[in-house]
MOPAC internal coordinates of N, CA, C and O (Angstrom, degrees):
PM7 1SCF
backbone

  N    0.0000 0     0.00 0     0.00 0    0    0    0
  C    1.4998 1     0.00 0     0.00 0    1    0    0
  C    1.5050 1   108.51 1     0.00 0    2    1    0
  O    1.2310 1   122.64 1   -38.03 1    3    2    1
  N    1.2911 1   112.54 1   141.97 1    3    2    1
  C    1.4837 1   118.82 1   179.39 1    5    3    2
  C    1.5561 1   109.78 1   -85.78 1    6    5    3
  O    1.2310 1   121.53 1   -47.88 1    7    6    5
  N    1.3468 1   114.68 1   132.12 1    7    6    5
  C    1.3962 1   122.94 1   177.43 1    9    7    6
  C    1.5041 1   109.14 1   -80.69 1   10    9    7
  O    1.2310 1   119.86 1   -70.55 1   11   10    9
  N    1.3418 1   117.87 1   109.45 1   11   10    9
  C    1.5136 1   120.74 1  -175.15 1   13   11   10
  C    1.5483 1   106.25 1  -127.72 1   14   13   11
  O    1.2310 1   121.57 1   -97.17 1   15   14   13
  N    1.3503 1   114.59 1    82.83 1   15   14   13
  C    1.4450 1   116.38 1  -178.21 1   17   15   14
  C    1.4791 1   110.10 1   -66.12 1   18   17   15
  O    1.2310 1   121.64 1   -26.74 1   19   18   17
  N    1.3441 1   114.47 1   153.26 1   19   18   17
  C    1.4921 1   120.69 1   179.54 1   21   19   18
  C    1.5499 1   107.80 1   -69.04 1   22   21   19
  O    1.2310 1   121.77 1   -46.91 1   23   22   21
  N    1.3748 1   114.22 1   133.09 1   23   22   21
  C    1.4338 1   117.48 1   174.38 1   25   23   22
  C    1.5110 1   114.32 1   -63.14 1   26   25   23
  O    1.2310 1   119.63 1   -22.25 1   27   26   25
  N    1.2926 1   118.31 1   157.75 1   27   26   25
  C    1.5053 1   121.07 1   175.82 1   29   27   26
  C    1.4985 1   105.64 1   -59.66 1   30   29   27
  O    1.2310 1   120.69 1   -30.02 1   31   30   29
  N    1.4060 1   116.28 1   149.98 1   31   30   29
  C    1.4283 1   121.14 1  -178.19 1   33   31   30
  C    1.5141 1   107.72 1   -73.38 1   34   33   31
  O    1.2310 1   122.31 1   -31.13 1   35   34   33
  N    1.3238 1   113.18 1   148.87 1   35   34   33
  C    1.4904 1   121.02 1   177.94 1   37   35   34
  C    1.5886 1   104.49 1  -132.65 1   38   37   35
  O    1.2310 1   119.55 1   -52.53 1   39   38   37
  N    1.3053 1   118.46 1   127.47 1   39   38   37
  C    1.4771 1   118.33 1   178.35 1   41   39   38
  C    1.5426 1   108.98 1   -59.27 1   42   41   39
  O    1.2310 1   120.70 1   -39.26 1   43   42   41
  N    1.3416 1   116.27 1   140.74 1   43   42   41
  C    1.3914 1   121.97 1  -173.10 1   45   43   42
  C    1.5110 1   114.37 1   -65.35 1   46   45   43
  O    1.2310 1   120.83 1   158.04 1   47   46   45
  N    1.3983 1   116.02 1   -21.96 1   47   46   45
  C    1.4232 1   119.79 1  -179.66 1   49   47   46
  C    1.5922 1   110.82 1   -93.81 1   50   49   47
  O    1.2310 1   120.16 1  -177.24 1   51   50   49
  N    1.3421 1   117.30 1     2.76 1   51   50   49
  C    1.4419 1   120.77 1   179.36 1   53   51   50
  C    1.4470 1   115.06 1   -83.94 1   54   53   51
  O    1.2310 1   119.67 1   -34.76 1   55   54   53
  N    1.3242 1   118.23 1   145.24 1   55   54   53
  C    1.4580 1   120.56 1   175.19 1   57   55   54
  C    1.5423 1   110.28 1   -65.51 1   58   57   55
  O    1.2310 1   120.30 1   158.06 1   59   58   57
  N    1.2952 1   117.02 1   -21.94 1   59   58   57
  C    1.4742 1   119.97 1   179.51 1   61   59   58
  C    1.5440 1   113.96 1   -64.90 1   62   61   59
  O    1.2310 1   121.40 1   165.89 1   63   62   61
  N    1.3917 1   114.93 1   -14.11 1   63   62   61
  C    1.4673 1   116.35 1   176.31 1   65   63   62
  C    1.4881 1   112.66 1   -62.23 1   66   65   63
  O    1.2310 1   118.46 1   160.74 1   67   66   65
  N    1.3145 1   120.54 1   -19.26 1   67   66   65
  C    1.4595 1   122.42 1  -179.53 1   69   67   66
  C    1.4932 1   112.32 1   -69.24 1   70   69   67
  O    1.2310 1   119.11 1   168.69 1   71   70   69
  N    1.3550 1   119.30 1   -11.31 1   71   70   69
  C    1.4358 1   120.50 1   175.85 1   73   71   70
  C    1.5379 1   111.05 1  -105.62 1   74   73   71
  O    1.2310 1   120.11 1  -178.23 1   75   74   73
  N    1.2847 1   117.39 1     1.77 1   75   74   73
  C    1.4645 1   122.05 1   179.33 1   77   75   74
  C    1.5582 1   107.19 1  -103.98 1   78   77   75
  O    1.2310 1   120.87 1  -108.74 1   79   78   77
  N    1.3701 1   115.93 1    71.26 1   79   78   77
  C    1.4505 1   120.75 1  -175.97 1   81   79   78
  C    1.5298 1   113.02 1   -79.55 1   82   81   79
  O    1.2310 1   122.22 1   -34.56 1   83   82   81
  N    1.3264 1   113.35 1   145.44 1   83   82   81
  C    1.4466 1   117.76 1   176.57 1   85   83   82
  C    1.5405 1   109.10 1   -93.31 1   86   85   83
  O    1.2310 1   121.61 1    -0.81 1   87   86   85
  N    1.3452 1   114.52 1   179.19 1   87   86   85
  C    1.4437 1   116.84 1   175.95 1   89   87   86
  C    1.4810 1   115.48 1   -68.32 1   90   89   87
  O    1.2310 1   118.65 1   155.55 1   91   90   89
  N    1.3607 1   120.18 1   -24.45 1   91   90   89
  C    1.3982 1   124.11 1  -178.33 1   93   91   90
  C    1.5001 1   112.46 1   -96.82 1   94   93   91
  O    1.2310 1   119.91 1   128.70 1   95   94   93
  N    1.3061 1   117.77 1   -51.30 1   95   94   93
  C    1.4594 1   117.71 1   179.39 1   97   95   94
  C    1.4730 1   107.05 1   -94.69 1   98   97   95
  O    1.2310 1   119.37 1   -65.05 1   99   98   97
  N    1.3058 1   118.81 1   114.95 1   99   98   97
  C    1.4393 1   125.66 1  -172.02 1  101   99   98
  C    1.5594 1   111.26 1   -89.25 1  102  101   99
  O    1.2310 1   120.00 1   163.82 1  103  102  101
  N    1.3333 1   117.60 1   -16.18 1  103  102  101
  C    1.3898 1   119.15 1   178.98 1  105  103  102
  C    1.5109 1   111.53 1  -145.60 1  106  105  103
  O    1.2310 1   120.79 1   -40.01 1  107  106  105
  N    1.2670 1   116.09 1   139.99 1  107  106  105
  C    1.5056 1   119.82 1   175.97 1  109  107  106
  C    1.5261 1   108.77 1  -118.92 1  110  109  107
  O    1.2310 1   123.79 1   -29.03 1  111  110  109
  N    1.3489 1   110.33 1   150.97 1  111  110  109
  C    1.4689 1   114.14 1  -178.40 1  113  111  110
  C    1.5269 1   105.48 1   -97.64 1  114  113  111
  O    1.2310 1   121.85 1   -22.65 1  115  114  113
  N    1.2674 1   114.07 1   157.35 1  115  114  113
  C    1.4691 1   119.10 1   177.35 1  117  115  114
  C    1.5554 1   108.47 1   -77.58 1  118  117  115
  O    1.2310 1   118.97 1   -50.54 1  119  118  117
  N    1.2998 1   119.56 1   129.46 1  119  118  117
  C    1.3991 1   125.85 1  -176.80 1  121  119  118
  C    1.4911 1   111.95 1   -85.43 1  122  121  119
  O    1.2310 1   119.95 1   -31.74 1  123  122  121
  N    1.3475 1   117.70 1   148.26 1  123  122  121
  C    1.4618 1   121.13 1   171.42 1  125  123  122
  C    1.4747 1   112.40 1   -71.17 1  126  125  123
  O    1.2310 1   120.54 1   -15.89 1  127  126  125
  N    1.2933 1   116.58 1   164.11 1  127  126  125
  C    1.4799 1   120.94 1   178.80 1  129  127  126
  C    1.5039 1   110.15 1   -56.91 1  130  129  127
  O    1.2310 1   120.72 1   135.94 1  131  130  129
  N    1.3367 1   116.24 1   -44.06 1  131  130  129
  C    1.5051 1   119.69 1   177.25 1  133  131  130
  C    1.4936 1   114.20 1   -59.77 1  134  133  131
  O    1.2310 1   121.02 1   137.76 1  135  134  133
  N    1.3491 1   115.66 1   -42.24 1  135  134  133
  C    1.5105 1   118.30 1   177.25 1  137  135  134
  C    1.5106 1   110.10 1   -67.96 1  138  137  135
  O    1.2310 1   118.67 1   141.83 1  139  138  137
  N    1.2610 1   120.15 1   -38.17 1  139  138  137
  C    1.4879 1   122.22 1   177.83 1  141  139  138
  C    1.5086 1   110.25 1   -60.95 1  142  141  139
  O    1.2310 1   120.95 1   134.89 1  143  142  141
  N    1.3338 1   115.79 1   -45.11 1  143  142  141
  C    1.4831 1   121.26 1  -179.32 1  145  143  142
  C    1.5052 1   108.77 1   -65.55 1  146  145  143
  O    1.2310 1   118.60 1   141.51 1  147  146  145
  N    1.3315 1   120.28 1   -38.49 1  147  146  145
  C    1.4691 1   122.82 1  -177.97 1  149  147  146
  C    1.5164 1   108.18 1   -68.13 1  150  149  147
  O    1.2310 1   119.56 1   139.97 1  151  150  149
  N    1.2950 1   118.44 1   -40.03 1  151  150  149
  C    1.4387 1   121.43 1  -178.68 1  153  151  150
  C    1.5097 1   110.63 1   -67.18 1  154  153  151
  O    1.2310 1   118.81 1   137.30 1  155  154  153
  N    1.2894 1   119.88 1   -42.70 1  155  154  153
  C    1.4633 1   122.67 1   177.04 1  157  155  154
  C    1.4878 1   109.63 1   -63.35 1  158  157  155
  O    1.2310 1   119.17 1   136.87 1  159  158  157
  N    1.3379 1   119.19 1   -43.13 1  159  158  157
  C    1.4756 1   122.76 1   178.37 1  161  159  158
  C    1.5396 1   111.57 1   -59.95 1  162  161  159
  O    1.2310 1   120.34 1   135.95 1  163  162  161
  N    1.2864 1   116.96 1   -44.05 1  163  162  161
  C    1.4270 1   121.15 1  -178.84 1  165  163  162
  C    1.5935 1   110.73 1   -64.60 1  166  165  163
  O    1.2310 1   122.14 1   137.87 1  167  166  165
  N    1.3133 1   113.50 1   -42.13 1  167  166  165
  C    1.4283 1   119.33 1   178.09 1  169  167  166
  C    1.5359 1   113.31 1   -67.94 1  170  169  167
  O    1.2310 1   121.13 1   144.65 1  171  170  169
  N    1.3657 1   115.44 1   -35.35 1  171  170  169
  C    1.4642 1   120.03 1   179.16 1  173  171  170
  C    1.5591 1   109.61 1   -68.43 1  174  173  171
  O    1.2310 1   121.10 1   136.46 1  175  174  173
  N    1.3197 1   115.51 1   -43.54 1  175  174  173
  C    1.5559 1   121.18 1   178.55 1  177  175  174
  C    1.4601 1   107.56 1   -61.28 1  178  177  175
  O    1.2310 1   121.18 1   133.54 1  179  178  177
  N    1.3141 1   115.35 1   -46.46 1  179  178  177
  C    1.4968 1   118.04 1  -176.73 1  181  179  178
  C    1.5055 1   114.03 1   -61.40 1  182  181  179
  O    1.2310 1   122.14 1   138.37 1  183  182  181
  N    1.3819 1   113.51 1   -41.63 1  183  182  181
  C    1.4366 1   118.32 1   175.91 1  185  183  182
  C    1.4640 1   115.46 1   -64.20 1  186  185  183
  O    1.2310 1   121.59 1   141.22 1  187  186  185
  N    1.3458 1   114.56 1   -38.78 1  187  186  185
  C    1.4351 1   120.30 1   175.98 1  189  187  186
  C    1.5246 1   114.17 1   -62.00 1  190  189  187
  O    1.2310 1   121.45 1   139.49 1  191  190  189
  N    1.3216 1   114.84 1   -40.51 1  191  190  189
  C    1.4342 1   116.00 1   175.49 1  193  191  190
  C    1.5442 1   113.13 1   -69.31 1  194  193  191
  O    1.2310 1   119.58 1   142.08 1  195  194  193
  N    1.3200 1   118.42 1   -37.92 1  195  194  193
  C    1.4724 1   122.80 1   177.60 1  197  195  194
  C    1.4653 1   109.65 1   -61.73 1  198  197  195
  O    1.2310 1   120.31 1   136.36 1  199  198  197
  N    1.3444 1   117.01 1   -43.64 1  199  198  197
  C    1.4917 1   117.45 1   179.99 1  201  199  198
  C    1.5225 1   111.62 1   -65.34 1  202  201  199
  O    1.2310 1   121.22 1   141.55 1  203  202  201
  N    1.3469 1   115.26 1   -38.45 1  203  202  201
  C    1.5018 1   118.06 1   178.78 1  205  203  202
  C    1.5549 1   110.87 1   -65.36 1  206  205  203
  O    1.2310 1   121.48 1   135.51 1  207  206  205
  N    1.3377 1   114.78 1   -44.49 1  207  206  205
  C    1.4894 1   118.82 1   178.53 1  209  207  206
  C    1.5407 1   110.35 1   -60.53 1  210  209  207
  O    1.2310 1   120.05 1   134.45 1  211  210  209
  N    1.3316 1   117.51 1   -45.55 1  211  210  209
  C    1.4825 1   118.83 1  -176.70 1  213  211  210
  C    1.6045 1   107.88 1   -68.19 1  214  213  211
  O    1.2310 1   121.42 1   156.99 1  215  214  213
  N    1.2392 1   114.89 1   -23.01 1  215  214  213
  C    1.5408 1   114.23 1  -178.22 1  217  215  214
  C    1.5220 1   109.94 1   -79.77 1  218  217  215
  O    1.2310 1   119.20 1   170.65 1  219  218  217
  N    1.3645 1   119.12 1    -9.35 1  219  218  217
  C    1.4506 1   121.64 1   176.20 1  221  219  218
  C    1.5072 1   112.84 1   -74.91 1  222  221  219
  O    1.2310 1   119.11 1   162.68 1  223  222  221
  N    1.2698 1   119.30 1   -17.32 1  223  222  221
  C    1.4515 1   126.65 1  -174.55 1  225  223  222
  C    1.4668 1   114.33 1   124.17 1  226  225  223
  O    1.2310 1   120.90 1    13.45 1  227  226  225
  N    1.3228 1   115.89 1  -166.55 1  227  226  225
  C    1.4747 1   120.30 1  -175.27 1  229  227  226
  C    1.5239 1   109.08 1  -119.51 1  230  229  227
  O    1.2310 1   122.38 1   -58.77 1  231  230  229
  N    1.3309 1   113.05 1   121.23 1  231  230  229
  C    1.4443 1   116.75 1   175.24 1  233  231  230
  C    1.5645 1   109.07 1  -162.02 1  234  233  231
  O    1.2310 1   120.46 1    -8.88 1  235  234  233
  N    1.3347 1   116.72 1   171.12 1  235  234  233
  C    1.4781 1   118.64 1   179.75 1  237  235  234
  C    1.5123 1   109.83 1   -62.42 1  238  237  235
  O    1.2310 1   120.67 1   143.58 1  239  238  237
  N    1.3481 1   116.32 1   -36.42 1  239  238  237
  C    1.4456 1   119.39 1  -178.20 1  241  239  238
  C    1.5125 1   112.87 1   -66.78 1  242  241  239
  O    1.2310 1   120.89 1   142.36 1  243  242  241
  N    1.3768 1   115.90 1   -37.64 1  243  242  241
  C    1.4840 1   117.39 1   176.29 1  245  243  242
  C    1.5049 1   110.21 1   -70.89 1  246  245  243
  O    1.2310 1   119.74 1   145.22 1  247  246  245
  N    1.2787 1   118.09 1   -34.78 1  247  246  245
  C    1.5337 1   120.60 1   175.18 1  249  247  246
  C    1.5055 1   109.31 1   -63.12 1  250  249  247
  O    1.2310 1   118.45 1   137.30 1  251  250  249
  N    1.2937 1   120.56 1   -42.70 1  251  250  249
  C    1.4350 1   121.15 1   179.93 1  253  251  250
  C    1.5723 1   109.75 1   -68.60 1  254  253  251
  O    1.2310 1   120.10 1   139.10 1  255  254  253
  N    1.2966 1   117.42 1   -40.90 1  255  254  253
  C    1.4516 1   120.55 1   175.16 1  257  255  254
  C    1.4846 1   115.47 1   -57.05 1  258  257  255
  O    1.2310 1   120.74 1   137.90 1  259  258  257
  N    1.3446 1   116.19 1   -42.10 1  259  258  257
  C    1.4887 1   125.23 1   174.77 1  261  259  258
  C    1.5170 1   109.90 1   -60.62 1  262  261  259
  O    1.2310 1   122.47 1   127.65 1  263  262  261
  N    1.3226 1   112.88 1   -52.35 1  263  262  261
  C    1.4531 1   117.32 1  -177.92 1  265  263  262
  C    1.5530 1   113.11 1   -59.78 1  266  265  263
  O    1.2310 1   120.76 1   138.99 1  267  266  265
  N    1.3465 1   116.15 1   -41.01 1  267  266  265
  C    1.5042 1   119.90 1   178.40 1  269  267  266
  C    1.5386 1   110.32 1   -65.38 1  270  269  267
  O    1.2310 1   121.62 1   141.70 1  271  270  269
  N    1.3137 1   114.50 1   -38.30 1  271  270  269
  C    1.4983 1   119.94 1  -179.31 1  273  271  270
  C    1.5366 1   106.07 1   -63.62 1  274  273  271
  O    1.2310 1   119.67 1   129.93 1  275  274  273
  N    1.3563 1   118.24 1   -50.07 1  275  274  273
  C    1.4249 1   119.19 1   174.43 1  277  275  274
  C    1.4991 1   114.75 1   -52.68 1  278  277  275
  O    1.2310 1   120.75 1   136.88 1  279  278  277
  N    1.2797 1   116.17 1   -43.12 1  279  278  277
  C    1.4272 1   121.53 1   179.16 1  281  279  278
  C    1.5652 1   112.32 1   -65.29 1  282  281  279
  O    1.2310 1   120.85 1   136.33 1  283  282  281
  N    1.2997 1   115.99 1   -43.67 1  283  282  281
  C    1.4499 1   120.75 1   173.78 1  285  283  282
  C    1.4806 1   115.83 1   -54.56 1  286  285  283
  O    1.2310 1   122.01 1   134.95 1  287  286  285
  N    1.3923 1   113.75 1   -45.05 1  287  286  285
  C    1.4275 1   120.33 1   178.98 1  289  287  286
  C    1.5149 1   110.30 1   -64.92 1  290  289  287
  O    1.2310 1   119.85 1   139.41 1  291  290  289
  N    1.3322 1   117.89 1   -40.59 1  291  290  289
  C    1.4646 1   122.69 1  -178.24 1  293  291  290
  C    1.5119 1   107.93 1   -62.87 1  294  293  291
  O    1.2310 1   119.83 1   134.59 1  295  294  293
  N    1.3579 1   117.93 1   -45.41 1  295  294  293
  C    1.4893 1   117.22 1  -176.56 1  297  295  294
  C    1.5310 1   110.29 1   -70.84 1  298  297  295
  O    1.2310 1   119.18 1   145.10 1  299  298  297
  N    1.3320 1   119.17 1   -34.90 1  299  298  297
  C    1.4460 1   119.99 1   177.43 1  301  299  298
  C    1.4716 1   112.06 1   -64.17 1  302  301  299
  O    1.2310 1   120.72 1   136.54 1  303  302  301
  N    1.3311 1   116.23 1   -43.46 1  303  302  301
  C    1.4714 1   121.27 1   179.25 1  305  303  302
  C    1.5021 1   110.13 1   -66.12 1  306  305  303
  O    1.2310 1   119.32 1   141.35 1  307  306  305
  N    1.3180 1   118.91 1   -38.65 1  307  306  305
  C    1.4346 1   123.47 1   178.06 1  309  307  306
  C    1.5177 1   110.85 1   -61.16 1  310  309  307
  O    1.2310 1   121.70 1   141.47 1  311  310  309
  N    1.3276 1   114.34 1   -38.53 1  311  310  309
  C    1.4668 1   118.60 1   176.48 1  313  311  310
  C    1.5347 1   110.56 1   -62.53 1  314  313  311
  O    1.2310 1   121.35 1   133.23 1  315  314  313
  N    1.2823 1   115.02 1   -46.77 1  315  314  313
  C    1.5134 1   120.04 1  -177.59 1  317  315  314
  C    1.5245 1   111.11 1   -65.35 1  318  317  315
  O    1.2310 1   119.67 1   142.07 1  319  318  317
  N    1.3196 1   118.24 1   -37.93 1  319  318  317
  C    1.4257 1   120.14 1  -174.72 1  321  319  318
  C    1.5464 1   116.84 1   -95.21 1  322  321  319
  O    1.2310 1   121.04 1  -178.79 1  323  322  321
  N    1.2826 1   115.62 1     1.21 1  323  322  321
  C    1.4948 1   119.07 1   179.56 1  325  323  322
  C    1.5207 1   114.94 1   -60.52 1  326  325  323
  O    1.2310 1   120.10 1   180.00 1  327  326  325

């Protein structure tokens, strides 16, 4: 088995994220200040929704809502960072 320790965390709006490459995307571009702000805003709104949904209780429906919110954030961020 290959020992692949998790890299140190890098804030998503930091230019340092360009050195934190994944297995699929081997290069990241530096984002503009507006793109960084948009990405942070999308993630903040997504987290606010997730927190609200989780506060409703525990059910399959809440789990699906959280998963879909995570997916929506992922696609919005992917759009911003493409």
